[in-house]
MIMARZA-836185 format. One record per residue: residue in one letter; chain; x, y, z of N, C-alpha, C in turn. Coordinates in pm, 1 decimal, padded with zeros to 6 digits. Example, Ala and Ser with C-alpha at 12.3 -4.5 7.8 and 13.67 -1.06 7.14 Angstrom:
// MIMARZA-836185
NODE resn chain     n_px     n_py     n_pz    ca_px    ca_py    ca_pz     c_px     c_py     c_pz
NODE    a     A  01319.0 -00569.0  00780.0  01230.0 -00450.0  00780.0  01320.0 -00330.0  00780.0
NODE    s     A  01285.0 -00225.0  00708.0  01367.0 -00106.0  00714.0  01290.0  00003.0  00787.0
// end
This chain:
// MIMARZA-836185
NODE resn chain     n_px     n_py     n_pz    ca_px    ca_py    ca_pz     c_px     c_py     c_pz
NODE    m     A -08066.0  03826.3  07568.5 -08179.7  03823.3  07517.5 -08288.3  03974.6  07519.2
NODE    t     A -08342.6  04082.3  07527.3 -08387.4  04183.0  07562.9 -08499.4  04105.9  07623.4
NODE    i     A -08562.4  04226.7  07707.0 -08769.8  04198.9  07677.0 -08812.9  04280.8  07529.9
NODE    k     A -08712.0  04341.7  07521.6 -08720.1  04471.7  07367.3 -08728.5  04350.0  07305.6
NODE    e     A -08613.9  04249.8  07286.9 -08588.5  04191.1  07147.8 -08766.8  04084.2  07185.4
NODE    v     A -08752.3  04010.8  07302.6 -08888.4  03858.2  07336.9 -08977.4  03946.7  07302.3
NODE    a     A -09041.4  04101.1  07301.0 -09149.2  04123.5  07279.3 -09178.4  04194.4  07138.5
NODE    s     A -09018.0  04241.0  07035.5 -09049.3  04195.9  06895.0 -09041.9  04087.0  06830.8
NODE    q     A -08996.3  03975.5  06925.8 -09050.9  03851.5  06830.6 -09194.0  03773.7  06878.6
NODE    a     A -09181.9  03814.8  06998.4 -09351.6  03711.5  07043.7 -09403.6  03836.3  06930.4
NODE    g     A -09441.3  03982.6  06885.7 -09527.1  04060.2  06820.6 -09623.5  04138.4  06991.3
NODE    v     A -09558.1  04125.1  07081.2 -09632.0  04189.1  07234.9 -09550.7  04330.6  07255.6
NODE    s     A -09630.9  04417.1  07322.7 -09563.0  04514.7  07383.9 -09387.5  04468.6  07501.9
NODE    t     A -09345.9  04572.7  07550.3 -09264.3  04539.9  07651.9 -09335.3  04538.7  07779.8
NODE    a     A -09437.2  04592.3  07793.8 -09514.2  04589.3  07886.2 -09628.8  04492.3  07901.4
NODE    a     A -09658.4  04445.5  07809.4 -09719.5  04285.7  07839.0 -09593.7  04176.9  07840.9
NODE    v     A -09452.9  04164.7  07765.5 -09430.2  04082.8  07844.1 -09322.9  04127.5  08013.5
NODE    s     A -09254.9  04270.9  08033.0 -09255.4  04271.1  08155.2 -09302.4  04194.3  08307.4
NODE    r     A -09444.8  04235.4  08238.1 -09580.4  04156.2  08341.8 -09569.4  04061.1  08354.8
NODE    y     A -09537.6  03978.5  08217.2 -09561.0  03857.1  08265.6 -09403.3  03793.6  08273.4
NODE    f     A -09272.6  03829.0  08276.0 -09149.5  03801.2  08359.5 -09195.0  03852.8  08556.9
NODE    n     A -09254.2  03918.9  08528.3 -09270.6  03982.6  08687.1 -09364.4  03905.6  08763.7
NODE    g     A -09500.5  03854.0  08653.1 -09605.7  03790.2  08771.4 -09585.5  03656.2  08691.2
NODE    g     A -09507.8  03558.2  08576.2 -09445.5  03437.7  08595.2 -09580.7  03399.4  08519.1
NODE    s     A -09561.6  03248.2  08446.1 -09683.5  03146.2  08450.9 -09825.3  03092.7  08470.0
// end
């Protein structure tokens, strides 16, 4: 699953998902 797919599922931008993965939870 790509970041773009995750973003689509979550309804957020790819930038937000990328920042989440890079920064952790």
